[in-house]
PQR file with spaces between the fields and no chain letter, atoms N, CA, C, O and H, PARSE charges and radii, in Angstrom:
ATOM       1  N    MET     1     -12.078    6.928  -17.671 -0.4000 1.5000
ATOM       2  CA   MET     1     -10.760    7.219  -17.145 -0.0000 2.0000
ATOM       3  C    MET     1      -9.906    5.964  -17.298  0.5500 1.7000
ATOM       4  O    MET     1     -10.370    4.861  -17.009 -0.5500 1.4000
ATOM       5  N    THR     2      -8.687    6.122  -17.741 -0.4000 1.5000
ATOM       6  CA   THR     2      -7.798    4.990  -17.958 -0.0000 2.0000
ATOM       7  C    THR     2      -7.081    4.591  -16.671  0.5500 1.7000
ATOM       8  O    THR     2      -7.057    5.342  -15.696 -0.5500 1.4000
ATOM       9  H    THR     2      -8.310    7.018  -17.975  0.4000 1.0000
ATOM      10  N    THR     3      -6.505    3.405  -16.689 -0.4000 1.5000
ATOM      11  CA   THR     3      -5.727    2.932  -15.548 -0.0000 2.0000
ATOM      12  C    THR     3      -4.581    3.888  -15.254  0.5500 1.7000
ATOM      13  O    THR     3      -4.294    4.193  -14.096 -0.5500 1.4000
ATOM      14  H    THR     3      -6.524    2.794  -17.481  0.4000 1.0000
ATOM      15  N    LYS     4      -3.934    4.354  -16.304 -0.4000 1.5000
ATOM      16  CA   LYS     4      -2.815    5.297  -16.162 -0.0000 2.0000
ATOM      17  C    LYS     4      -3.286    6.574  -15.462  0.5500 1.7000
ATOM      18  O    LYS     4      -2.632    7.055  -14.537 -0.5500 1.4000
ATOM      19  H    LYS     4      -4.167    4.107  -17.244  0.4000 1.0000
ATOM      20  N    ALA     5      -4.409    7.114  -15.901 -0.4000 1.5000
ATOM      21  CA   ALA     5      -4.926    8.350  -15.319 -0.0000 2.0000
ATOM      22  C    ALA     5      -5.328    8.155  -13.857  0.5500 1.7000
ATOM      23  O    ALA     5      -5.098    9.035  -13.027 -0.5500 1.4000
ATOM      24  H    ALA     5      -4.940    6.723  -16.652  0.4000 1.0000
ATOM      25  N    ILE     6      -5.921    7.015  -13.542 -0.4000 1.5000
ATOM      26  CA   ILE     6      -6.317    6.732  -12.160 -0.0000 2.0000
ATOM      27  C    ILE     6      -5.082    6.633  -11.274  0.5500 1.7000
ATOM      28  O    ILE     6      -5.043    7.219  -10.192 -0.5500 1.4000
ATOM      29  H    ILE     6      -6.108    6.300  -14.216  0.4000 1.0000
ATOM      30  N    PHE     7      -4.068    5.890  -11.730 -0.4000 1.5000
ATOM      31  CA   PHE     7      -2.833    5.746  -10.957 -0.0000 2.0000
ATOM      32  C    PHE     7      -2.204    7.110  -10.695  0.5500 1.7000
ATOM      33  O    PHE     7      -1.853    7.435   -9.561 -0.5500 1.4000
ATOM      34  H    PHE     7      -4.100    5.413  -12.609  0.4000 1.0000
ATOM      35  N    GLU     8      -2.068    7.900  -11.749 -0.4000 1.5000
ATOM      36  CA   GLU     8      -1.404    9.197  -11.615 -0.0000 2.0000
ATOM      37  C    GLU     8      -2.228   10.166  -10.773  0.5500 1.7000
ATOM      38  O    GLU     8      -1.665   11.026  -10.097 -0.5500 1.4000
ATOM      39  H    GLU     8      -2.353    7.636  -12.671  0.4000 1.0000
ATOM      40  N    SER     9      -3.542   10.039  -10.805 -0.4000 1.5000
ATOM      41  CA   SER     9      -4.399   10.882   -9.985 -0.0000 2.0000
ATOM      42  C    SER     9      -4.279   10.536   -8.502  0.5500 1.7000
ATOM      43  O    SER     9      -4.247   11.427   -7.654 -0.5500 1.4000
ATOM      44  H    SER     9      -3.999    9.340  -11.354  0.4000 1.0000
ATOM      45  N    ILE    10      -4.213    9.255   -8.197 -0.4000 1.5000
ATOM      46  CA   ILE    10      -4.135    8.820   -6.798 -0.0000 2.0000
ATOM      47  C    ILE    10      -2.750    9.035   -6.211  0.5500 1.7000
ATOM      48  O    ILE    10      -2.612    9.579   -5.115 -0.5500 1.4000
ATOM      49  H    ILE    10      -4.238    8.531   -8.886  0.4000 1.0000
ATOM      50  N    PHE    11      -1.723    8.606   -6.941 -0.4000 1.5000
ATOM      51  CA   PHE    11      -0.374    8.574   -6.381 -0.0000 2.0000
ATOM      52  C    PHE    11       0.514    9.739   -6.792  0.5500 1.7000
ATOM      53  O    PHE    11       1.609    9.905   -6.254 -0.5500 1.4000
ATOM      54  H    PHE    11      -1.835    8.165   -7.831  0.4000 1.0000
ATOM      55  N    LYS    12       0.051   10.551   -7.744 -0.4000 1.5000
ATOM      56  CA   LYS    12       0.827   11.706   -8.214 -0.0000 2.0000
ATOM      57  C    LYS    12       2.208   11.286   -8.710  0.5500 1.7000
ATOM      58  O    LYS    12       3.199   11.980   -8.486 -0.5500 1.4000
ATOM      59  H    LYS    12      -0.838   10.417   -8.181  0.4000 1.0000
ATOM      60  N    LYS    13       2.258   10.133   -9.392 -0.4000 1.5000
ATOM      61  CA   LYS    13       3.497    9.593   -9.957 -0.0000 2.0000
ATOM      62  C    LYS    13       3.198    9.079  -11.351  0.5500 1.7000
ATOM      63  O    LYS    13       2.053    8.772  -11.681 -0.5500 1.4000
ATOM      64  H    LYS    13       1.453    9.569   -9.575  0.4000 1.0000
ATOM      65  N    ASP    14       4.243    8.986  -12.169 -0.4000 1.5000
ATOM      66  CA   ASP    14       4.105    8.421  -13.509 -0.0000 2.0000
ATOM      67  C    ASP    14       4.019    6.899  -13.381  0.5500 1.7000
ATOM      68  O    ASP    14       4.826    6.286  -12.682 -0.5500 1.4000
ATOM      69  H    ASP    14       5.173    9.235  -11.900  0.4000 1.0000
ATOM      70  N    ILE    15       3.055    6.303  -14.047 -0.4000 1.5000
ATOM      71  CA   ILE    15       2.846    4.859  -13.942 -0.0000 2.0000
ATOM      72  C    ILE    15       4.024    4.069  -14.509  0.5500 1.7000
ATOM      73  O    ILE    15       4.221    2.912  -14.140 -0.5500 1.4000
ATOM      74  H    ILE    15       2.399    6.801  -14.615  0.4000 1.0000
ATOM      75  N    ARG    16       4.807    4.672  -15.395 -0.4000 1.5000
ATOM      76  CA   ARG    16       5.943    3.979  -16.006 -0.0000 2.0000
ATOM      77  C    ARG    16       7.229    4.080  -15.195  0.5500 1.7000
ATOM      78  O    ARG    16       8.253    3.534  -15.607 -0.5500 1.4000
ATOM      79  H    ARG    16       4.648    5.612  -15.696  0.4000 1.0000
ATOM      80  N    ASP    17       7.204    4.753  -14.073 -0.4000 1.5000
ATOM      81  CA   ASP    17       8.395    4.904  -13.232 -0.0000 2.0000
ATOM      82  C    ASP    17       8.863    3.541  -12.733  0.5500 1.7000
ATOM      83  O    ASP    17       8.057    2.735  -12.268 -0.5500 1.4000
ATOM      84  H    ASP    17       6.372    5.196  -13.739  0.4000 1.0000
ATOM      85  N    GLU    18      10.159    3.287  -12.831 -0.4000 1.5000
ATOM      86  CA   GLU    18      10.699    1.974  -12.436 -0.0000 2.0000
ATOM      87  C    GLU    18      10.606    1.713  -10.943  0.5500 1.7000
ATOM      88  O    GLU    18      10.611    0.556  -10.523 -0.5500 1.4000
ATOM      89  H    GLU    18      10.814    3.941  -13.209  0.4000 1.0000
ATOM      90  N    ASN    19      10.522    2.744  -10.145 -0.4000 1.5000
ATOM      91  CA   ASN    19      10.487    2.575   -8.694 -0.0000 2.0000
ATOM      92  C    ASN    19       9.085    2.347   -8.146  0.5500 1.7000
ATOM      93  O    ASN    19       8.908    2.265   -6.931 -0.5500 1.4000
ATOM      94  H    ASN    19      10.518    3.683  -10.487  0.4000 1.0000
ATOM      95  N    ASN    20       8.099    2.245   -9.008 -0.4000 1.5000
ATOM      96  CA   ASN    20       6.716    2.074   -8.542 -0.0000 2.0000
ATOM      97  C    ASN    20       6.504    0.785   -7.771  0.5500 1.7000
ATOM      98  O    ASN    20       5.731    0.767   -6.813 -0.5500 1.4000
ATOM      99  H    ASN    20       8.243    2.312   -9.995  0.4000 1.0000
ATOM     100  N    TYR    21       7.165   -0.288   -8.159 -0.4000 1.5000
ATOM     101  CA   TYR    21       6.977   -1.557   -7.470 -0.0000 2.0000
ATOM     102  C    TYR    21       7.348   -1.424   -5.998  0.5500 1.7000
ATOM     103  O    TYR    21       6.578   -1.824   -5.125 -0.5500 1.4000
ATOM     104  H    TYR    21       7.793   -0.273   -8.937  0.4000 1.0000
ATOM     105  N    LEU    22       8.512   -0.869   -5.720 -0.4000 1.5000
ATOM     106  CA   LEU    22       8.943   -0.696   -4.329 -0.0000 2.0000
ATOM     107  C    LEU    22       8.049    0.308   -3.599  0.5500 1.7000
ATOM     108  O    LEU    22       7.710    0.114   -2.431 -0.5500 1.4000
ATOM     109  H    LEU    22       9.137   -0.544   -6.430  0.4000 1.0000
ATOM     110  N    PHE    23       7.674    1.376   -4.292 -0.4000 1.5000
ATOM     111  CA   PHE    23       6.776    2.374   -3.714 -0.0000 2.0000
ATOM     112  C    PHE    23       5.442    1.743   -3.331  0.5500 1.7000
ATOM     113  O    PHE    23       4.939    1.961   -2.229 -0.5500 1.4000
ATOM     114  H    PHE    23       7.949    1.533   -5.241  0.4000 1.0000
ATOM     115  N    LEU    24       4.872    0.961   -4.243 -0.4000 1.5000
ATOM     116  CA   LEU    24       3.576    0.336   -3.985 -0.0000 2.0000
ATOM     117  C    LEU    24       3.666   -0.733   -2.902  0.5500 1.7000
ATOM     118  O    LEU    24       2.722   -0.906   -2.132 -0.5500 1.4000
ATOM     119  H    LEU    24       5.281    0.783   -5.138  0.4000 1.0000
ATOM     120  N    GLN    25       4.784   -1.451   -2.827 -0.4000 1.5000
ATOM     121  CA   GLN    25       4.970   -2.419   -1.739 -0.0000 2.0000
ATOM     122  C    GLN    25       4.921   -1.701   -0.395  0.5500 1.7000
ATOM     123  O    GLN    25       4.290   -2.175    0.549 -0.5500 1.4000
ATOM     124  H    GLN    25       5.551   -1.310   -3.452  0.4000 1.0000
ATOM     125  N    GLN    26       5.586   -0.563   -0.319 -0.4000 1.5000
ATOM     126  CA   GLN    26       5.621    0.194    0.929 -0.0000 2.0000
ATOM     127  C    GLN    26       4.227    0.718    1.286  0.5500 1.7000
ATOM     128  O    GLN    26       3.800    0.614    2.435 -0.5500 1.4000
ATOM     129  H    GLN    26       6.099   -0.178   -1.086  0.4000 1.0000
ATOM     130  N    VAL    27       3.522    1.279    0.307 -0.4000 1.5000
ATOM     131  CA   VAL    27       2.181    1.809    0.551 -0.0000 2.0000
ATOM     132  C    VAL    27       1.246    0.686    0.985  0.5500 1.7000
ATOM     133  O    VAL    27       0.481    0.849    1.935 -0.5500 1.4000
ATOM     134  H    VAL    27       3.869    1.364   -0.627  0.4000 1.0000
ATOM     135  N    ALA    28       1.301   -0.453    0.298 -0.4000 1.5000
ATOM     136  CA   ALA    28       0.427   -1.580    0.631 -0.0000 2.0000
ATOM     137  C    ALA    28       0.746   -2.153    2.010  0.5500 1.7000
ATOM     138  O    ALA    28      -0.146   -2.631    2.711 -0.5500 1.4000
ATOM     139  H    ALA    28       1.922   -0.586   -0.474  0.4000 1.0000
ATOM     140  N    GLN    29       2.012   -2.102    2.395 -0.4000 1.5000
ATOM     141  CA   GLN    29       2.386   -2.598    3.721 -0.0000 2.0000
ATOM     142  C    GLN    29       1.909   -1.633    4.802  0.5500 1.7000
ATOM     143  O    GLN    29       1.424   -2.067    5.847 -0.5500 1.4000
ATOM     144  H    GLN    29       2.737   -1.713    1.826  0.4000 1.0000
ATOM     145  N    GLU    30       2.039   -0.341    4.564 -0.4000 1.5000
ATOM     146  CA   GLU    30       1.632    0.652    5.552 -0.0000 2.0000
ATOM     147  C    GLU    30       0.110    0.794    5.633  0.5500 1.7000
ATOM     148  O    GLU    30      -0.437    1.104    6.692 -0.5500 1.4000
ATOM     149  H    GLU    30       2.433    0.012    3.715  0.4000 1.0000
ATOM     150  N    HIS    31      -0.565    0.565    4.505 -0.4000 1.5000
ATOM     151  CA   HIS    31      -2.027    0.718    4.427 -0.0000 2.0000
ATOM     152  C    HIS    31      -2.621   -0.517    3.736  0.5500 1.7000
ATOM     153  O    HIS    31      -3.033   -0.439    2.579 -0.5500 1.4000
ATOM     154  H    HIS    31      -0.121    0.314    3.645  0.4000 1.0000
ATOM     155  N    PRO    32      -2.665   -1.640    4.432 -0.5600 1.5000
ATOM     156  CA   PRO    32      -3.067   -2.897    3.790  0.2800 2.0000
ATOM     157  C    PRO    32      -4.495   -2.915    3.263  0.5500 1.7000
ATOM     158  O    PRO    32      -4.804   -3.727    2.390 -0.5500 1.4000
ATOM     159  N    TYR    33      -5.371   -2.057    3.756 -0.4000 1.5000
ATOM     160  CA   TYR    33      -6.759   -2.048    3.289 -0.0000 2.0000
ATOM     161  C    TYR    33      -6.987   -1.077    2.133  0.5500 1.7000
ATOM     162  O    TYR    33      -8.123   -0.890    1.698 -0.5500 1.4000
ATOM     163  H    TYR    33      -5.120   -1.398    4.464  0.4000 1.0000
ATOM     164  N    PHE    34      -5.930   -0.467    1.640 -0.4000 1.5000
ATOM     165  CA   PHE    34      -6.014    0.461    0.508 -0.0000 2.0000
ATOM     166  C    PHE    34      -6.041   -0.367   -0.774  0.5500 1.7000
ATOM     167  O    PHE    34      -4.999   -0.733   -1.318 -0.5500 1.4000
ATOM     168  H    PHE    34      -5.008   -0.619    1.994  0.4000 1.0000
ATOM     169  N    SER    35      -7.248   -0.651   -1.242 -0.4000 1.5000
ATOM     170  CA   SER    35      -7.416   -1.590   -2.360 -0.0000 2.0000
ATOM     171  C    SER    35      -6.738   -1.123   -3.636  0.5500 1.7000
ATOM     172  O    SER    35      -6.260   -1.955   -4.408 -0.5500 1.4000
ATOM     173  H    SER    35      -8.094   -0.354   -0.800  0.4000 1.0000
ATOM     174  N    ALA    36      -6.683    0.166   -3.881 -0.4000 1.5000
ATOM     175  CA   ALA    36      -6.012    0.660   -5.094 -0.0000 2.0000
ATOM     176  C    ALA    36      -4.528    0.332   -5.062  0.5500 1.7000
ATOM     177  O    ALA    36      -3.957   -0.035   -6.089 -0.5500 1.4000
ATOM     178  H    ALA    36      -7.072    0.841   -3.254  0.4000 1.0000
ATOM     179  N    ALA    37      -3.901    0.456   -3.916 -0.4000 1.5000
ATOM     180  CA   ALA    37      -2.483    0.118   -3.803 -0.0000 2.0000
ATOM     181  C    ALA    37      -2.272   -1.374   -4.044  0.5500 1.7000
ATOM     182  O    ALA    37      -1.321   -1.764   -4.721 -0.5500 1.4000
ATOM     183  H    ALA    37      -4.365    0.754   -3.081  0.4000 1.0000
ATOM     184  N    GLN    38      -3.142   -2.200   -3.503 -0.4000 1.5000
ATOM     185  CA   GLN    38      -3.039   -3.646   -3.718 -0.0000 2.0000
ATOM     186  C    GLN    38      -3.203   -3.983   -5.199  0.5500 1.7000
ATOM     187  O    GLN    38      -2.466   -4.809   -5.738 -0.5500 1.4000
ATOM     188  H    GLN    38      -3.915   -1.883   -2.953  0.4000 1.0000
ATOM     189  N    PHE    39      -4.172   -3.341   -5.855 -0.4000 1.5000
ATOM     190  CA   PHE    39      -4.437   -3.589   -7.266 -0.0000 2.0000
ATOM     191  C    PHE    39      -3.261   -3.169   -8.140  0.5500 1.7000
ATOM     192  O    PHE    39      -2.824   -3.936   -8.998 -0.5500 1.4000
ATOM     193  H    PHE    39      -4.771   -2.670   -5.418  0.4000 1.0000
ATOM     194  N    PHE    40      -2.750   -1.972   -7.933 -0.4000 1.5000
ATOM     195  CA   PHE    40      -1.640   -1.502   -8.756 -0.0000 2.0000
ATOM     196  C    PHE    40      -0.358   -2.269   -8.450  0.5500 1.7000
ATOM     197  O    PHE    40       0.481   -2.438   -9.335 -0.5500 1.4000
ATOM     198  H    PHE    40      -3.105   -1.349   -7.236  0.4000 1.0000
ATOM     199  N    LEU    41      -0.192   -2.733   -7.223 -0.4000 1.5000
ATOM     200  CA   LEU    41       0.942   -3.598   -6.909 -0.0000 2.0000
ATOM     201  C    LEU    41       0.830   -4.904   -7.687  0.5500 1.7000
ATOM     202  O    LEU    41       1.832   -5.410   -8.192 -0.5500 1.4000
ATOM     203  H    LEU    41      -0.874   -2.596   -6.504  0.4000 1.0000
ATOM     204  N    LEU    42      -0.357   -5.444   -7.786 -0.4000 1.5000
ATOM     205  CA   LEU    42      -0.568   -6.656   -8.577 -0.0000 2.0000
ATOM     206  C    LEU    42      -0.194   -6.419  -10.036  0.5500 1.7000
ATOM     207  O    LEU    42       0.440   -7.268  -10.662 -0.5500 1.4000
ATOM     208  H    LEU    42      -1.171   -5.032   -7.376  0.4000 1.0000
ATOM     209  N    LEU    43      -0.583   -5.271  -10.576 -0.4000 1.5000
ATOM     210  CA   LEU    43      -0.250   -4.963  -11.966 -0.0000 2.0000
ATOM     211  C    LEU    43       1.258   -4.838  -12.182  0.5500 1.7000
ATOM     212  O    LEU    43       1.761   -5.126  -13.268 -0.5500 1.4000
ATOM     213  H    LEU    43      -1.099   -4.582  -10.067  0.4000 1.0000
ATOM     214  N    GLN    44       1.969   -4.412  -11.149 -0.4000 1.5000
ATOM     215  CA   GLN    44       3.417   -4.233  -11.262 -0.0000 2.0000
ATOM     216  C    GLN    44       4.193   -5.516  -10.983  0.5500 1.7000
ATOM     217  O    GLN    44       5.388   -5.578  -11.270 -0.5500 1.4000
ATOM     218  H    GLN    44       1.560   -4.178  -10.267  0.4000 1.0000
ATOM     219  N    THR    45       3.551   -6.535  -10.434 -0.4000 1.5000
ATOM     220  CA   THR    45       4.212   -7.785  -10.084 -0.0000 2.0000
ATOM     221  C    THR    45       4.355   -8.668  -11.327  0.5500 1.7000
ATOM     222  O    THR    45       3.430   -8.778  -12.132 -0.5500 1.4000
ATOM     223  H    THR    45       2.579   -6.485  -10.201  0.4000 1.0000
ATOM     224  N    LYS    46       5.520   -9.289  -11.467 -0.4000 1.5000
ATOM     225  CA   LYS    46       5.760  -10.151  -12.628 -0.0000 2.0000
ATOM     226  C    LYS    46       4.845  -11.362  -12.577  0.5500 1.7000
ATOM     227  O    LYS    46       4.714  -12.027  -11.550 -0.5500 1.4000
ATOM     228  H    LYS    46       6.271   -9.200  -10.813  0.4000 1.0000
ATOM     229  N    LYS    47       4.213  -11.632  -13.725 -0.4000 1.5000
ATOM     230  CA   LYS    47       3.291  -12.762  -13.818 -0.0000 2.0000
ATOM     231  C    LYS    47       4.053  -14.076  -13.756  0.5500 1.7000
ATOM     232  O    LYS    47       5.264  -14.119  -13.969 -0.5500 1.4000
ATOM     233  H    LYS    47       4.320  -11.091  -14.560  0.4000 1.0000
ATOM     234  N    ASN    48       3.323  -15.149  -13.462 -0.4000 1.5000
ATOM     235  CA   ASN    48       3.867  -16.510  -13.380 -0.0000 2.0000
ATOM     236  C    ASN    48       4.937  -16.648  -12.302  0.5500 1.7000
ATOM     237  O    ASN    48       5.866  -17.444  -12.442 -0.5500 1.4000
ATOM     238  H    ASN    48       2.338  -15.115  -13.289  0.4000 1.0000
ATOM     239  N    THR    49       4.806  -15.877  -11.231 -0.4000 1.5000
ATOM     240  CA   THR    49       5.705  -16.014  -10.088 -0.0000 2.0000
ATOM     241  C    THR    49       4.855  -16.295   -8.852  0.5500 1.7000
ATOM     242  O    THR    49       3.644  -16.074   -8.854 -0.5500 1.4000
ATOM     243  H    THR    49       4.051  -15.231  -11.117  0.4000 1.0000
ATOM     244  N    GLU    50       5.494  -16.776   -7.819 -0.4000 1.5000
ATOM     245  CA   GLU    50       4.790  -17.027   -6.562 -0.0000 2.0000
ATOM     246  C    GLU    50       4.307  -15.705   -5.961  0.5500 1.7000
ATOM     247  O    GLU    50       3.228  -15.651   -5.371 -0.5500 1.4000
ATOM     248  H    GLU    50       6.478  -16.955   -7.818  0.4000 1.0000
ATOM     249  N    ASP    51       5.104  -14.635   -6.108 -0.4000 1.5000
ATOM     250  CA   ASP    51       4.690  -13.320   -5.602 -0.0000 2.0000
ATOM     251  C    ASP    51       3.402  -12.856   -6.267  0.5500 1.7000
ATOM     252  O    ASP    51       2.541  -12.262   -5.617 -0.5500 1.4000
ATOM     253  H    ASP    51       5.980  -14.678   -6.587  0.4000 1.0000
ATOM     254  N    PHE    52       3.269  -13.127   -7.569 -0.4000 1.5000
ATOM     255  CA   PHE    52       2.058  -12.729   -8.292 -0.0000 2.0000
ATOM     256  C    PHE    52       0.844  -13.470   -7.739  0.5500 1.7000
ATOM     257  O    PHE    52      -0.210  -12.872   -7.523 -0.5500 1.4000
ATOM     258  H    PHE    52       3.969  -13.609   -8.097  0.4000 1.0000
ATOM     259  N    LYS    53       0.996  -14.776   -7.512 -0.4000 1.5000
ATOM     260  CA   LYS    53      -0.118  -15.567   -6.983 -0.0000 2.0000
ATOM     261  C    LYS    53      -0.538  -15.062   -5.603  0.5500 1.7000
ATOM     262  O    LYS    53      -1.730  -14.944   -5.321 -0.5500 1.4000
ATOM     263  H    LYS    53       1.852  -15.262   -7.687  0.4000 1.0000
ATOM     264  N    GLN    54       0.429  -14.768   -4.754 -0.4000 1.5000
ATOM     265  CA   GLN    54       0.121  -14.274   -3.416 -0.0000 2.0000
ATOM     266  C    GLN    54      -0.542  -12.903   -3.467  0.5500 1.7000
ATOM     267  O    GLN    54      -1.501  -12.639   -2.741 -0.5500 1.4000
ATOM     268  H    GLN    54       1.398  -14.864   -4.983  0.4000 1.0000
ATOM     269  N    GLN    55      -0.020  -12.031   -4.335 -0.4000 1.5000
ATOM     270  CA   GLN    55      -0.597  -10.693   -4.438 -0.0000 2.0000
ATOM     271  C    GLN    55      -1.992  -10.749   -5.051  0.5500 1.7000
ATOM     272  O    GLN    55      -2.865   -9.977   -4.655 -0.5500 1.4000
ATOM     273  H    GLN    55       0.758  -12.246   -4.925  0.4000 1.0000
ATOM     274  N    ALA    56      -2.218  -11.639   -6.000 -0.4000 1.5000
ATOM     275  CA   ALA    56      -3.548  -11.788   -6.606 -0.0000 2.0000
ATOM     276  C    ALA    56      -4.560  -12.238   -5.555  0.5500 1.7000
ATOM     277  O    ALA    56      -5.684  -11.737   -5.521 -0.5500 1.4000
ATOM     278  H    ALA    56      -1.508  -12.266   -6.321  0.4000 1.0000
ATOM     279  N    ALA    57      -4.172  -13.172   -4.706 -0.4000 1.5000
ATOM     280  CA   ALA    57      -5.071  -13.647   -3.651 -0.0000 2.0000
ATOM     281  C    ALA    57      -5.369  -12.526   -2.657  0.5500 1.7000
ATOM     282  O    ALA    57      -6.512  -12.354   -2.234 -0.5500 1.4000
ATOM     283  H    ALA    57      -3.259  -13.580   -4.734  0.4000 1.0000
ATOM     284  N    LYS    58      -4.346  -11.771   -2.289 -0.4000 1.5000
ATOM     285  CA   LYS    58      -4.532  -10.672   -1.341 -0.0000 2.0000
ATOM     286  C    LYS    58      -5.403   -9.580   -1.958  0.5500 1.7000
ATOM     287  O    LYS    58      -6.286   -9.044   -1.288 -0.5500 1.4000
ATOM     288  H    LYS    58      -3.418  -11.911   -2.633  0.4000 1.0000
ATOM     289  N    THR    59      -5.168   -9.249   -3.212 -0.4000 1.5000
ATOM     290  CA   THR    59      -5.943   -8.213   -3.882 -0.0000 2.0000
ATOM     291  C    THR    59      -7.408   -8.610   -3.969  0.5500 1.7000
ATOM     292  O    THR    59      -8.288   -7.766   -3.804 -0.5500 1.4000
ATOM     293  H    THR    59      -4.451   -9.685   -3.756  0.4000 1.0000
ATOM     294  N    ALA    60      -7.676   -9.864   -4.223 -0.4000 1.5000
ATOM     295  CA   ALA    60      -9.049  -10.351   -4.342 -0.0000 2.0000
ATOM     296  C    ALA    60      -9.832  -10.152   -3.040  0.5500 1.7000
ATOM     297  O    ALA    60     -11.052   -9.995   -3.069 -0.5500 1.4000
ATOM     298  H    ALA    60      -6.961  -10.550   -4.357  0.4000 1.0000
ATOM     299  N    LEU    61      -9.148  -10.159   -1.920 -0.4000 1.5000
ATOM     300  CA   LEU    61      -9.817   -9.965   -0.632 -0.0000 2.0000
ATOM     301  C    LEU    61     -10.377   -8.558   -0.462  0.5500 1.7000
ATOM     302  O    LEU    61     -11.340   -8.357    0.278 -0.5500 1.4000
ATOM     303  H    LEU    61      -8.156  -10.287   -1.896  0.4000 1.0000
ATOM     304  N    TYR    62      -9.777   -7.586   -1.144 -0.4000 1.5000
ATOM     305  CA   TYR    62     -10.137   -6.190   -0.937 -0.0000 2.0000
ATOM     306  C    TYR    62     -11.121   -5.647   -1.962  0.5500 1.7000
ATOM     307  O    TYR    62     -11.419   -4.452   -1.956 -0.5500 1.4000
ATOM     308  H    TYR    62      -8.995   -7.750   -1.745  0.4000 1.0000
ATOM     309  N    PHE    63     -11.631   -6.502   -2.843 -0.4000 1.5000
ATOM     310  CA   PHE    63     -12.605   -6.078   -3.829 -0.0000 2.0000
ATOM     311  C    PHE    63     -13.883   -6.860   -3.651  0.5500 1.7000
ATOM     312  O    PHE    63     -13.854   -8.079   -3.483 -0.5500 1.4000
ATOM     313  H    PHE    63     -11.389   -7.473   -2.849  0.4000 1.0000
ATOM     314  N    ASN    64     -14.997   -6.172   -3.685 -0.4000 1.5000
ATOM     315  CA   ASN    64     -16.302   -6.802   -3.544 -0.0000 2.0000
ATOM     316  C    ASN    64     -16.670   -7.516   -4.848  0.5500 1.7000
ATOM     317  O    ASN    64     -16.615   -6.909   -5.918 -0.5500 1.4000
ATOM     318  H    ASN    64     -15.021   -5.182   -3.822  0.4000 1.0000
ATOM     319  N    ASN    65     -17.037   -8.774   -4.771 -0.4000 1.5000
ATOM     320  CA   ASN    65     -17.480   -9.527   -5.935 -0.0000 2.0000
ATOM     321  C    ASN    65     -18.884  -10.056   -5.640  0.5500 1.7000
ATOM     322  O    ASN    65     -19.032  -11.065   -4.950 -0.5500 1.4000
ATOM     323  H    ASN    65     -17.081   -9.267   -3.902  0.4000 1.0000
ATOM     324  N    PRO    66     -19.900   -9.391   -6.150 -0.5600 1.5000
ATOM     325  CA   PRO    66     -21.265   -9.819   -5.842  0.2800 2.0000
ATOM     326  C    PRO    66     -21.625  -11.156   -6.490  0.5500 1.7000
ATOM     327  O    PRO    66     -22.644  -11.749   -6.136 -0.5500 1.4000
ATOM     328  N    PHE    67     -20.821  -11.639   -7.419 -0.4000 1.5000
ATOM     329  CA   PHE    67     -21.099  -12.884   -8.110 -0.0000 2.0000
ATOM     330  C    PHE    67     -20.339  -14.067   -7.512  0.5500 1.7000
ATOM     331  O    PHE    67     -20.563  -15.209   -7.912 -0.5500 1.4000
ATOM     332  H    PHE    67     -19.993  -11.157   -7.707  0.4000 1.0000
ATOM     333  N    GLY    68     -19.439  -13.802   -6.555 -0.4000 1.5000
ATOM     334  CA   GLY    68     -18.581  -14.857   -6.032 -0.0000 2.0000
ATOM     335  C    GLY    68     -19.090  -15.507   -4.803  0.5500 1.7000
ATOM     336  O    GLY    68     -18.447  -16.413   -4.272 -0.5500 1.4000
ATOM     337  H    GLY    68     -19.258  -12.873   -6.231  0.4000 1.0000
């Protein structure tokens, strides 16, 4: 299953929609332990910004890493 298919299956929205960033911010704020929302918000955040670094750190908290 692709990232696009997973996103559309969970959120019932097109992954290319311009309003996804704001939508995902709201979902992640209302449901902070929803790891899929945190992950897709990270994907929608512009790289090389402070917001990206903060979201990457937050997203890492919600995924199990048996090697870390």
